[in-house]
Structure formats: structure tokens, C-alpha cells
Residue, then its C-alpha position, 0 to 999 in steps of 0.5 A: m267240779k263246776r263243769y260236772l254240775l253244769t253238765i248235770y244241770l243242762l241234762l236236767l233242763c233238756g229233760i224238762t224241755w223234752a218232757q214239756q214237748q209232749t207228742v200227741t197222736g190220734t184220730v178225729s171222726d164223726k159218728n159215721e166216718t173219719l174227718i179229713g182236714v180238721s184243724v188241730i190247734e194247741k190251746d193258747l198257742p194258735s201258731n202250733g197246729t196241724q190238720t188231720d190227713q186222709n185217714g183222719k189222723f193227726k200228730l201234734t207236739l205240744k209246746g205250751s202248758s195248757k195240755t189242751i187241744v182244740f179241734k175245729y171243723i166247718g159244719y161241726l161244733s168245736k171241741e176242747v180236749v184235755v190230754g193230760n199225759q196221754s199220747n194218743v187221743n181219739v176225738t168224735l165231733e158233733v154236727d153243728a145242727k143249729g149253726l152255733e159256730e157259724v158267723v156272718v160278716v156284717a157292717y164293720g164286724i161279724q156276728k154269730k149267724i144264730t143271733n143275726t136278725g138281718s137279711t144277708s147272703a154269702i158265698s165263700g172265696d173258694d166257691i167264687r173261684q170255681t167260675p173262670a170268669a174274668s170279672l168278679q160279679n159274673t161269678l155270682i148269679g144263680r149262686v147268691p140269692g138276692i143278686t141280679t146281674q146282666q152281662r151285656s158284653g163279652q169284650p175283654g176288660s169290659d165284660g163285667a155284668v151289671l150288679l143289682i141287689r134285690g132288683l132296681s128301686t130307683t129311676n135315677g142312676n144305675g142302682a149299683p150297690l155300695i162296695i165295701v172291702d175290709d171295712l172301707e168303701y171301694f171306689g175301683n171297678i168291682a170287676e177288677i178285684d182278684p177272686d184269688q184274694i177273697e175270703t168271703f163275699t157277703i150281700l147285705k140286703d135289708a135296713a137292719t144290715t144297711a142302715v148304718y151306711g146311711i145315705k149310701g145304703a139304699n141300693g144294698v151293700v156288698v161286703i168283701t173280706t180279703k185273706r189274711g195271714k195265719s200263724g204257722k210256716a209259710q204256705i205258698t199257693f200257686r194257681t194257673e189257669n188257661s182257657i179258651q173262649t167262644p161266643t155263646y151266640m154269634p149271628e150267622y149271615l147268608d152267603s152271596y147267593r142267598a143274600a142276593v135272592l132276598v135283596n131281589q125279593a125285598l125290591v119286588n115286594d116294594e114294587q121295584a126292579p130286582r138288583f141282581s140279574q139271573t147271571d149275577l145269581d148264577h155267578f154267586k151260586n157257582g163261584t165262577d166270578p170270584y172278583g166280580h161277584p165275590n162270596v166272602n164269609w166275613t165272620e170266618e175271614l175276620l174272627r177266630k173261632y175261639s180266643v184264649q184267656s190265662r190267669n196266674n196267681i201266687n200267694i204266700q200266707g204265714g207268720v207267728d203269733k205277733a206277726k202274720y202276713y198274706l202276700s198275693a200277686g196275680y196276672l190275667f190276660q184275656n184275648g179278643l176274637i179278631k184274627d191277627f192282621s198285624k204282620l204288615s204293620g206291627m200294630d195289634n189289631n185285636y181286643y185284649y185285656k191285661r190286669y195285674n193285681f197285688r195285695s199285701n196284708l200285714d197283721l202285727q200284735p206289738t202288745k197283748t192288747l194292741n193289734l195293727s194292720l197295714d194293707l196295701s193293694g193295687t190293680f194295673a190294667e191295660r185295654n186294647s181295642p182296634t181302630n177300624g173306622g167303619r160307617n159313621n166311625r162306629n169303630n166296631i168290627f162286630f157292628e160292621l159284620s152286621d152292616a149290609n151297606q158296608l160289608p155284605p158277602y158280595a162287597y169285594s174280594i179281600y185281596n186282588p189277584d196281585g195281592s193288593f187290597g180289593v175295594n168296591s166303589n159302591i161302598l164308602n169305606n176302605n178294605v176292612v182287612g186293610r183297615l184292621t192292618y193299618y188303622g192301629y189301636n186305642r190303648q187305655f191304661t188304668n192304675d188303682i192303689t189302695a193303702n189302709f192302716r188299722a189299729s185295734q186296742n183291747l180296752s178290757f182293762v177298762t171294762k171287759g168286752l170294750s175295744a177301740k179301733g181306728v182306720v186310715g185309708f187312701n185310694g188313688q186312681y189314675g189313667f191315660n190313653r196311648n193310641m197309635n192310629r191311622g185314619t181316612g185322612n192318612d189312608f192306605p192304597s187299595y184297588y178296584y180290579n176289573p176281571t174283564n180286562d185285568t186292570y187295576t184302578i186305585s181307589n184314592p189317588n191321594f194314597y199310593r203309599i202308607a204314611l206313618p201312624n199318629l201317636s197320641y196321649s191323653a190323660t183320663d180322670s184322676y181320683k184321690r180319696l182319704n178315709w178316716q174311721a174311729s170306733i168304739n166296740y163293746d161285746r160282753t156276755f153276762s150269764s145268759h145275757h149278751v149285749y153288744a154296741l158300736a159307735l163309729y165316726n167316718t169321714q171322707n175327702n174326695v178330689t177328682n182332677a182339679n175339681e172342687p173337693s167333695g166330702f162325706r161325714g157320718y156317724t154309725f150306731r149299733a146296739g144289740y141284745d140277746y137272751k140265751q140266743k133265743y130272744l134277739i133285738e138290734l138297733n142300727a142307725g146312721y147319721n151322715g151327710s154329703s157336701a153335694f147338698v145344701s147345708d141345712k139339708r146335708y144331714a139326716w138320721f137313718p134308723a132301723i130296728s130288727l127282732g128275732w126269736n129262736v123258736a126252736e129253743e123253746s121247751f114246747f118246741k124242742d121237746n115235741i119237734k125234735f127233727i127241727d134244730l133251728f127255727k128262727i123268725r126275724g123281722s126288720f124295718g128301717k130307713t136308708g138313703s142314697d146320695d147317688i145323684g149323678n150330675f145333680a150335685y151342687t144344684y142348690l147353686p144356680t148356673y149362668v151361661n154365656g149365650g143368647s142375645y138381646s137387641i139394643g138401639e133404635n136399629h137392631t144390634g144383637i148383643t151376646g149376654i149372660r143368661e140364666g142356665l139351671l135354676a137353683q133348687n135345694p135337692t136332697w137324697e133319696t130315702e127308702e123305707q124297707a121292711n123285711i120278714g125272714v125265717d131260718i130253719n135247720m132240720f135233720k141234724g143240719k142236713l136240710k137248711i131253709v132261708a126265706d125272706l119277704f121284703d117291701r121297699y118304698r123309695y121316695n124323694i128320687l131326684t129327677s129332671r123335669t120334663l114339662s114347663n108351663i112357665a113362659g120363657i122357661t125350658p125344661s132344661q132350665l128347670p132344676p131337678s126335683n125330688i118327686n119320683r117314687v118307686s115300690n119294689r116288693g119280692f121274696e127270696t128262698q134258698i134251700t140246701y141239703l147236705g148228705n153223705i153215703n160212706k165216702f160219697s158226699f153231696n150237696i144240693s142248693g136251690n134258690i129263687s129271688v123275685s123283685k117286682n118294681k113299680i113306678l108310683f109317681m114320675d114327672e109324666a105328662t098326662p097321656p091321651y089314653d090311660y093305657q099309655r101311662l108309665t106310672g104304675k108300671p115297672m121301670g124300663s117299660i116302653l110304649g109299643y104296638n100290640f102285634l096281631g099277626f100279618y096283614t092279608q091281601e083281603e085285609i089290605d083291600n078292606p077299608a074297615v080294617p085299621k091301617p097306618t095313615t102314613g106309608i104304604t101298607r102291603a100284605g105281609d106287613l105287621k098288623y097292630s091293634d087299633l087300641n083307641g078304635d079310631g079306625v087307624v093305627n098311629v102313635d095313639d095306639r101304642m101301649v105300655l109293653a108287658l115286660p121291661n128288659l130287667p128280669n124280675t125272677i132269678m133262679g139257681l140250682t147248684i149240685g156238688l158231688n164228692y167222692g174221695n179225691f174227686a169233686f164235681t159242681i154244677t150250677a144252672q141259672s135262669a132269668l124270667n119275665f124280661a124282654r129285649r129287642s134289636a133295631a136297625e143294623a141288628i135286624r132290619p132288612g137292608l141294614n142288617n146282613f141277611r140271616e136265616i130268619h129273613e128267609q122265613a119271612w112272609t111271602p104269598q107262599n109262606s103266609v100261614n105261619p111266617s117268622f118274619p114280616r115281608l122283606s122291604l128295603a123301603g126304609s122306615n115303615l110299619n115293619d121297622p123295629a126302631a120306628h114302630p117298636s112292638n111286642y113282636w120285636f120286644r121278645n120274651s127272653d127267658y132263659l135257662r143256662i148252665k152257668t158254671a161247672e167244675f170237675s176236680y181231682s186232688l192228688p193223694k196226700e201221701f204222694v204229694n207229701k213225698i214230692g214236697l207239696q201239701v196240696a196238688r189239685i187239677y181241675v177243669n171248669g167252664y162258664n156260660l156253657v149251654t143256654w136254652g131260650l124258654k119262650e119266644k124264638n130268638i130272632y136276633n141270634t144274640d145272647p139273651e143278656n145282650t143290650s136291648g133296643n140298639d143297632g149293635a154299635g157297641f156289640y161284642p158277643q158274650t162268651k162261654v169259657y172252657n178252662l183247665g187249671l192247676q193248684i199246688s200248695f207247699 
């Protein structure tokens, strides 16, 4: 009998369980069409959820007791539907025209975008991953307003752009922003953060958002959040990309005949005899003497037309309500442009970069009110560069390609007839291919490990909305170099070949064979940081009143190598209030200090206040201007600081050096002693006052969005070295740095976005412009002889140079009334400069502040996205305006730079009307020397327009990928730095407009464009 009763009980229990697991199907749409990818989640059971399919349909089995389903979709208002006993539910979502559901990441938390009163810009991780750049910051320009970047190089592992927020506001340091990853300061290289791990990337731009960081917030803040686990089955995503890279610009050099003609022309211009006879020229032109008169295209012989880049990532995301996880591993390989000459030596002679990234984010909820997180991440990088020596051991093959003294096209044949290395007795260095083969490599290894532990306790049992949080973070960095080299002291044999008598002469009789290479090891800086944070948060709504507050304690302890530890301690405060999301106010403050400063100047307050008014919520507005959904006016004012004082830390202590001498005794006896070095001073941090006024507008049901900001930044107490001293016996190098410089930086930003759709075709257009104009208000500058030479009042980075008027004619040379230089010989075809002071000569007193620095003050971007069915296309155009650059010496000057096509367009008596280049001369430093006589002829406007990135993708139909066990399968092609147009002056340097200005090309590596093919699958 008991057996039968037990059976009946189990059947009833199964029936009850079956009844509780109700299955609901349905369709989700808006007013126009069904919606794909809508999150469908059972209320109070976030682990039980699904998404709508290609037709907007869903199927969900309810497991809880709420009988309620929550529907969420980006750009739409969330909706809760009580299903009761229904088995089919059709849901219509409304567009979130006001942005009520949107949130923005801010310092130590998130806020609703509608109530945020600070100035921020953001880009999602998905948008970042549309750009196949190896370095993270290279993906931002043109897409995020307020960002300025300049990519100075394309070298693997060193191609990360300089990153600035709202331009540059300091004469000290590089103006780099503070980088925050998951609430903690990040001390690694931002270029090495794996984009695959990023969830959001937010820029904090004004005092309202950065004052909480106190003496670390003046340069702006980048806040990165990484992906985290989600409730549900484990989802594995694999992404693989393979790219080819080729230079955006690469100088093209003339062949031997054309170069020899120009050498002769330059010598004749200098009233010297030609170097090459007509017989020489004929050999060069006809190729009749390849060993005595070689013609080598060194670019083709030494460089690849393209190199490869590959990236592979895999991540796993999943969990249950009590435990969620996100695991990620990535590998990046970036190869260089040098051909492989390692066959004979086995030593890699190319540039390359390898990077391994991993991350583990684990979230636990041991109780209903306690959340724990443990994050572990690491980056391991390896950089290889060839040891090729070269003139003055520049060790850069791209510099050597431009060097007319070491690698002209007629230098030597690479190989002699017997296969040995050729060489030229008139050239100092050994055969360049041999050097790339045997001289070895320099290899740098860097390792970075970060571990963070968080605990968050809900204190609603004390009072609703109260919580506490604690964070402990550790970051350790370590690196070393492992080099395998030969050099000129351990060289290889090469031979002079005489084609006339078919003889070989060894170039260096000390080297008839190749010796073993030297293996060396050296450690680089090691760095350890321990960071502690503790905070109390309060966030609560009383009817129409919303209040929130934060109090946070933050301390850091840093150790570099065996140096004395440095410390940071800070307190952060935030309090905010809004009424019906209409009237907004927020107060922020940071009180912190650094051990780099003397104790009585170690701490300071950095307060900020911001106000906002959602005008569109007023009845007089929304009843009459109905096409505007959101109209928010906001403003902020506050103070921030910067403790980025470079090598000036601890300058409140005097230094003494062992040097100098004094005389004692009746007869002179010199005694070495200890003397004063740097005198003591009590420096303090830089301080910046920031004002910002902004407006956020949404119109036409959220289809048109406008964000605009106007800002004014005033930086003072900028620490700087002194340049002058009127004190007898004291040199400027002994004077302590002083907080005397002041800078103003003003500008505006605007972003306009339009979202539209026509049936299954949707599109988005987003344009932005960022303008930031800085000016030096005061600097330690000697009074110049003429006011037009004063750098104070000019943009930072400005230089003195001459004003170009044209080219001297012979009539002007013969006319004594025409101003000319007082040194050297001036000839027809030389550059003619203004005599600004009117004294009848051209000299250093006629230099003026040139109009444009090298940093652009205007950045514009336009992004267009198109979607139709499973196809998607995105393209971004980007422009930088109002900046200039120049090159010097081996990068442009005849006799030092290998001749290029621009040199054939030089002034001659036959080409005197509109030449592109001054007369050719090998006479050394003269009026045409861009290094000795910089001018606005050489300092060229470098405004450009670039197709920065583009992507075309296709997602395989869901029905198909589900059949083969996948959730998502996406194929895409994208590119980076695809096309570039100069907008103003001619690019006589034939290098990328973002290339470093003012140097001879010693560190040059061409920026690259990238063409990429990728595959992403999820299962």
C-alpha cells in the first residue's frame, strides 16, 4: 500500500513541477518591424533567459514563481510582461527617445546618462574591434570626440599613438591621461591592452568627472571596463584575424643615373667640378658595368612590399546566479618590413612583436548581500629589432636607406660575381645585407601581471541604498633584454671587386672568417604597486527625489627597482541630487597627496560642482516642442591637479655632487671636493581650473542626437627648469625647478548622430569635431630682442624660424639693397627670407614664431554604418587640421638624403618660375639647410584627410549555424589607415603626416596601412 501511495505522490510532484515549468513563446517588435537579439529574461531569475531570433521570435521555459518576463534591447525602453497562464505573448517595445535606459561609466561607478552632468565620450568594445590596429589607442581617433592622437611610428610593438584628451595643457611631461581599468589605475602600456577584453571605453573630460582623482586628473581620464561573466550556459567565442601591412608612405629614391646627374648639378651649383664623367653616367644609365657602376634599388632589395599581422582570441563567458566567469586568452604577432636574410646565420634580422594576453574575471555571490570578484590578468610581450650598425651606429635600416653617404644607389653591388659580399672603399660601413645577416638582433621581453580582489557588501539592512566596497590590487612589471650580436669588432669578410682585372681584395684583412656572436643579458626596470581602496556608497530614490553619495579612501605604494618607495594617498567624495530627473546637481572632490612633495605641501583639495537642467521635461517645453525628446543643459567648474613632474620628484631636498676642485697651499694644489648640485626647492603639483558648458539633445524619437561642449582650461603652477640665472657662480642647471609656467587651453566638441531605417535596411551617421587651442600665458623666457620672437602667448610646441618669400634671382643677388645673409655665399635659387627687423641683412634676429606647431588643434571624424539583413558595412573618415611638420638632414637635405623626385624639381636657371625645391648644393650648412635655418618653407602645413578604418561583414544565417552547433558565425574584412590625402601644402618629405617632426629620420619606421580578414564564431 505504501508503494502505491509513494508512486501517486511522485506523480503529483512531477505534475506540479511540470506545471511550474511553463513554456512561453512569442514575437518581439517595435512599431515597424520585428527585433532581432532582444534579451528575454525571467524576472528574479537572470540565469534563465534567451534572445529573439532572426524573425523576432523567442521561446522561454519559466522556472520561477514570478510569472513575469523582462524584455531588454539597446535603444528601447525595457518592458516587464506578466504572462500569467498564457503560452503565447507578443510584445511591442518603445524607442528610448530620451535615453532613460542608457548609462555612462564614470569614476568609481556608473550613472544614468540622462542625469549625468559631466562631460564624457564613450565607445563600445565592439566598435573598437572594428579596427585591426595592434595598439588600442590607434582605434580611437575620429570616433571619440575629445581625443587627439598622433601615431609617430609603424614599428611593430612601438606603433602606439600619443594619446591626449582635449589637447595639451602643460609644458611639463607629455600630457598623457590617467588610465583606469576596472576602478584601479593601470600602470602598463595602454597599447598592450587586448581590445577583445574590453566592454566599454570612456573618456572623462571635465572637472565634474575628474576632480575625484585629484592630483592625477588634470590631463583627463580614460576609464576601461572589461568583460565579465553572465548567467547561463558557457558561451565560447573564437576570433581569428590575418592581415597584411604596407607603408602609408615610403620615400622613393632615384636610380644611379638620375642621382648622379643631380650630384653633378649640385657640385656645379657650388662652382665645383662634376664628380661623374659622361662615361660614368652612360654606365649608370645603360647598366653596362654592374660591378664598377652598380645601380641598386635598396628599398626593393632590403624591404618586403608587405608584412603580416595575425591575431587570435578565445574567450569563455558563463555561470550561474552565484558564480559567473569570464576567461580570455589572446595572441598577437606583428611582423616587420625587412626581408629575411637569416638563412646563413639563423639569427632573425627583422622587426617583430609578439604579445600574449590573458584575463580571468570571476564573480561570486556567497550571500544575497555580498559580492566578491577576483580578477587576474597578464601581458607578456617580446620585441625584436635587427642590429645593423650603420653610420654612427644609428642601427635603423630605414635611416640607412635615406643616407646618401652610406647607401646611395651606386654604393656597391650586394654580391660579387663569386657570391661574396661586395663593398665600396669610399663607404665606411660593411655590406648592408651582410650586416643584416650576421650582426644579429636585440630582443626585449616585458611581463606585466595584475591581480585585483573586490568585495561589495549591500548594507540595505542598515538603510536602503547603502553599500560598502573594498578593493585590493597588485601590479607587477618586469623586463629584460636578451641580445645576440656581432659588430664591427667581430665582423664578416667582404671584398672589393675590380671588374677590369677580375681581382678581389678583402675589405678588412683582420676578418677572413666569421666569429661566434656575443650573447648578452640585461635586466630592465622592475616595478611593483600595491593599491588599496575602501568606499561607502549611497543611492536611493524617495518618490521624485534621487540622492546618491560616495566616500572613498585610496592608497598606493610603489617600488621601482631598489629605489626608495613612493606613495600616494587620497580621499574621494561625491554627492548628487536630482528631482524627477529634471533638476540636477553634483558635488565632487578629491583630497590627496604624493610623497614626491614636501610634507607641508603634500595634500590639497580639488573640488568641482556641476549643474544640469532637463528643459524638455518642463511642461511649457514638451507641450509645445514635441519633436525634441531630450534637451539637457549642463555646466561644471572645478579644480584638478597633476603630479606628473617627471624627474623633479624629491627636489625639496638639495643634492651634492663629487666634482669641481679648489686650490690650497702656497703653491697651487688642486683638490677635488663635494659641491652643491641642485639647490633645494619646495615644488608642488600643477593645478588646473576647468569650466565646461554642454548640451545634450535627442530629437525625432531618438533618431537625431546632438552632444556639444564648450570648455576653458587654465593650468598654473606648472613645474619647469629655470633657463636663466643672474646670480654669480650659479648655473641654470643648479637652480631648482619652479612652479611658474601657466597655460590656457580653450575649445569645443560636437557630435551629431542620426539613426534611421527603411524596412530591413538600417543606417547610422555620426560626425564629430574637436577643437582645442592652447596658449602659453607665462614661461621662463628671456626677453627676446624683438617681440615677434616671443614664445609666450603662442601655442606650445611653436619654434622660431624664417619667413619664406621665394627664391633669390640673379638680379637680387647683384642688388646690394636686397637683404642677404651675412655668412656664407648666397646664390640664385637659394631660399629668400624676410628681413623682419629691417637692418638690411638676414640673420637670427629675423626669425619669428612660426604659425603652426606640430600638434593639430582640430580633429574631425565621420562614421557611416549600413546594415541590411546579415550584411553590415562601417567606414570612418578622419581629419587633422592646423599643424605642421618638417624634416632635416638625411631626411631631406641634398648630399645627406638620397635623391628623390622632389630634388629633380629644384631651382635651375631653366626652372626658376615656380620650382618646388631650392637649388641643389652639397656645400653643407647654408641658407637652404632645414636644420640650421628652419622656416615656413620647410615647416609644411600637414593637414590631412584619411579613411581611417572600414569594415564589411557578413553573419551566416542563424538557422544554418545552429544546425552545425554554433550560435554566431561572422566573416569580415576591414582595414586601417587605408587612404590618405594631404589637404594643403605639397608633401615634399614623402612620409606620413603624423611622422615625427624636426629630426633626421634616425628613429624612422613608416606608418602602415592594414588589410585584414577575420572570422568570429560563438558556440
